[in-house]
N, C-alpha and C positions, 0 to 999 in steps of 0.2 A: 395636414395631420402628421404628427411625428410618428415615425415607424417604431413599432414595439421591438424591444431588444429581447429576442427569443432566448438568449443565453444569459440573461441577467441573474446573478446570484447576490446582488447588492442587498446588504443587511441580513443575509442568511447567516446563521451561526453554525460553524463547521468545526467538528472535532477530528483532528488527525492524530492517529497513534503512530509511534515510530517517527516522530516529526524531526528528529535529529539526523535521520538517514538521508540518502541521496534523493529518493522519490518523495519521502515525507516532507523534507525541507522545500523542495521545488513546488510541490502541490500546495503547501501552506502559503507560500509567497504568492502563488498564482491566485489563490482565493482572496488574499489580502489586496492584491493589485486590482482585483475585480470588484472590490467594494464589500466583500464579506467580512464577518468577524470570525476570528479563528482561535481555537484552543489548540495549542501545540503540546501534545503529550510526549514527554521525553523520559526515557527510562533511566538514564544515567544522571544523577543529581548534579554532579560536578560540571556537566555541560550547560546547565541552565543559565548561569550568570552571563556567559559569553553570548549565548543565543538571545537572551533578554536585552543585553547591551546593543547588539547589532540591530535587532528589530526596533529598538527605541530610536535609532538614528534614521530609520527609513519609514516607520509607520506611527500613527497615533497610538499611544498606549491604551486608549479606550477601545481599540479595535482588535486587540489580541490578548491572549493569556497563555503564559508558558507554565505548565504544571508537571510535576513528577508523576509518571504513570507507569506502573508495572501491570501489564494486562493479565498476568498470572495471579495477581493478588487482588482479591475482591475488595479489601479495605482501601487499597490504593485507587482502584477504579471508582469506588463510591466517593472518595474524597475529591478526586478530579472532577467528577460530574457535579458534585455539590458546589465546588468552586466556580465551575463554568456557569451554572444556573444562577448562582449568587451575583455573578458579574453581568451576564447577558440575559437573564430571565428565562432562557430557553436554549435548546440545542436542536437544530433542524437536520443536520447531516452528520453521520458517523462514517469516517473513512478508516476501515480496518487495514492498516498498512504495516504495523509492527510485525516483524518476523525474523527468524534466524535463517541466514543463508550463507553457504560457503561460496565466497566470491572469488573471481579470477582476475581482479584488477591488481595493480602493482602493490597496493597497500595491504593486500590480504594474502598474496600468493604464498608467502612463507608459512602461513598458518593453515594452509589448505591440507586437509587429510586426503591423500590421493589413493586411499585403499579402495580396492574393488568391493563390491557388495558383500561377498562371502566373508570378508575380514572386517567390515565396518563395525566399530564399537556400538553395541546396543545402547550404552549410556548416552551417546551422542544423539541417537535416534529418539530416545526418551526425552531428552532435553528439548529437542526441536518440537516434538509433539506437544510438550507442555506449553510452549509459547505459540506455535503456529496454529495448532488446533484448539487445545483447551483454552488458551488465552483469548483467541478470537471468539470462541463460544461465550466465555465469561463476559467479555466486553459487549458482545451483542445482546446477551441476556439483560445486562444492566441498562443498555440503551432502549431495548424494547419495552422494558417495564416503564421507563420514563415516557417513551413515545406513545404508549397506549393511554397514558394520562393526558397527553396533549393532543390526542386524536390525529397522530400522523408523524411521519419522519422518513428519512431517506438514509439507506445504508449502501456504502460502496466498499466491497471487499477487493483487496488487491491479490490477484492470483499470479499466474505466470503461464508462459507457453507450456511449462511442465505440468500445468494443471490439465493439459489437453493431449500432449504427446510426450514420448520418451526423449531424453537427451540424445543428440546426435554425437556419437563418440568422435567423429571426425573433427568436431569443433575443438576438442581438447587434445588432439594428437599433434604436437608440435615437433618439428625436426630437431630442435635444440634441446629437448628434454624428454623424459619418460612420459608416456601417456598419462593424462590425469582423468579422473572420473568424477562426474557430478554426483555427490553423495545421495544416497537413497532417502535420507531423512527429509530433504527439501522436496524431492519429487513426491514422496508419499503425502506429506502435509499439504502441499499445494494442490494435489489431486482432489483433496477434500473441498476446496473452495467452490467450484461450480455447483456441486450438488447441495452444499450447505446454502448457497445463494438461492437456489431454487426452493429449498425447504422453507427458508424464512419468507421468501416472496409469496409463496402459496399459502403459508400459514397465516400471515398477517395482512394479506392484500386488502381484505375488506375492512381492516382497521386503519387504512390510510398509510400503511408502512410499505414503502417500496424497497427492494433489495436487488442490486445488480453487482456485477464484478467486472474488473478490468484486468486483462492478462497482457502485461507488457513483456518485452523480451529485448535483451541486448542493449541496455542503457549504458552509454559510454561513461566510464569513470576511471580515467588514467590507465586504461588497459595497455599492455605492452604490444610491440609490433607483431610478434608471433600470433597473438590472439586476434588482433585486428585483421591480419592477413587471412587467417583461418575463417573468421566470421564473414568477411567480405565474399569469400568463395561460396559460402553456403546461403547467403542472404539474397533474396530476389532483388532487393534494392542496392545490394553491394556495399552496405555500410551498417554501422550500429545506430541505435536511436539516440538522438540528442534529447537531453532530459526535458527541455521545454516542449518537445513534441508530445509529451504525455498530458500536458495541461488541459487541452481542449476536451479530451475524453472525460476527465473528472468534472470539469465545469458543466459539460452537457448533461451528465447523469445527475448532477445536483440541482440543475436549473428546472424551472417549472415547465420548460419546453419538452421535458422527457417524462411527464407525469403518467403516460400510458406505457411506459417501458419498465418492466420488472421481471426478475427471474432470468435475466440474460447475462452472458459474459461477452464483453466487448474486447476484441483482440487488437492490440496495438503492437504489431511485431514485424512490420516491414515485409509482410508476406511469408514469414518463416514457416508458418503452419500450412501454407498453400501448396507446398510440394513435399 
């Protein structure tokens, strides 16, 4: 007798928001490689042709859809969901990944606002809350309306270790520059994720809708040597996360093997929150 694949997501239809980003891109490809059909929600329209062309070279066009998606705009959300259902007839899994984050890799360091909390611009906080909180709520509302009609669905919210703990200032204190500060907008908005996850899980559990969260930390993306050195000193594993090390958590929570798991936050942080 052939062994059952407990982690199969074959033919599941998965919608990933923020699919052009580091985590969104990696997770989208992981699901495609695992036999799922994937809707890649991309905010910036100009990025879509290149993403489409690259995917066409690696996957069958019947297995994916790239659509413009602004999670703060209800019309954009509705159009993306409609396109997905027209192509795949259903949506099984929503991955709420899109978010604004002040990153510390080489590509973003010049744009980082290093202000301390007392000076941080309120307009930047409002902008992050519009996307990270209200956008996530709008996207989830739209999916839940659809999932109630199809008698079930799975939601995976992407949080952060900053959903659970405060930033360690030692991580951002480099000898070659002034100390940097993780902005409050990201910490505030990601702190919302675990309880929102519990709220959705308990509200819709008897409707067949599961909701869980994943809290990653320290995913490597061209970070400079100062940051890598600082991170390795504070991490129990002594290194940053490789982006493909996130894949299994998403696959597991989307698979039927996790059908009795809901309302939880799975931490993928190399032990960062363990001390």
